C-alpha positions as CSV (number, residue, x, y, z in Angstrom):
1,X,-0.1,0.0,-0.2
2,X,1.3,3.4,-1.1
3,X,1.1,6.4,1.5
4,X,0.7,9.3,-0.6
5,X,2.9,12.4,0.3
6,X,1.0,15.7,0.5
7,X,1.9,19.5,0.3
8,X,1.1,22.1,2.7
9,X,-1.1,23.7,0.2
10,X,-3.0,20.3,-0.5
11,X,-3.7,19.9,3.3
12,X,-4.7,23.6,3.5
13,X,-7.1,23.4,0.8
14,X,-8.7,20.2,2.1
15,X,-8.9,21.7,5.6
16,X,-10.1,25.0,4.3
17,X,-7.4,26.7,6.4
18,X,-4.4,28.8,5.4
19,X,-0.8,27.4,4.6
20,X,0.6,28.9,7.8
21,X,-2.1,27.3,10.0
22,X,-0.8,23.8,8.5
23,X,2.8,25.2,9.0
24,X,1.9,25.7,12.7
25,X,0.2,22.3,13.2
26,X,3.6,20.9,11.8
27,X,5.6,23.0,14.3
28,X,3.5,22.2,17.5
29,X,3.6,18.5,16.4
30,X,-0.1,18.0,15.7
31,X,0.6,16.8,12.3
32,X,3.6,14.6,11.7
33,X,5.9,15.7,8.6
34,X,9.1,15.8,6.9
35,X,11.1,18.2,4.8
36,X,12.0,17.1,1.1
37,X,14.2,19.6,-0.7
38,X,13.2,22.2,1.8
39,X,9.6,21.7,1.5
40,X,7.1,20.1,4.1
41,X,5.4,16.9,3.2
42,X,3.0,15.1,5.1
43,X,1.9,11.4,4.9
44,X,-1.9,10.8,4.0
45,X,-2.1,8.5,6.8
46,X,-0.4,11.2,9.2
47,X,-3.5,13.4,8.4
48,X,-5.9,10.7,8.8
49,X,-4.3,10.2,12.2
50,X,-4.5,13.6,13.2
51,X,-8.3,13.8,12.2
52,X,-9.3,11.0,14.1
53,X,-7.4,12.1,17.1
54,X,-9.1,15.5,16.7
55,X,-12.4,13.8,16.2
56,X,-15.5,15.3,18.3
57,X,-16.7,11.7,17.9
58,X,-14.3,9.7,20.1
59,X,-15.9,6.5,19.3
60,X,-15.3,7.1,15.6
61,X,-18.7,7.8,14.5
62,X,-18.8,9.9,11.7
63,X,-22.0,11.6,10.5
64,X,-22.9,10.9,6.8
65,X,-23.2,14.7,6.1
66,X,-19.5,15.0,6.9
67,X,-18.2,12.3,4.7
């Protein structure tokens, strides 16, 4: 299984936040990332994990309107 690498811009667009917000999330350690050629990259699995941990539904329930 291939784990896609995402850019800061891709994550920011997906979360509807600024690039700077994503950079702060990485700096705080909320979102695991690596640097590749001076640019921040995040594995899709790291983003998925962060979203699960931040979920307001601790039992894993996701309303279908949010999917």
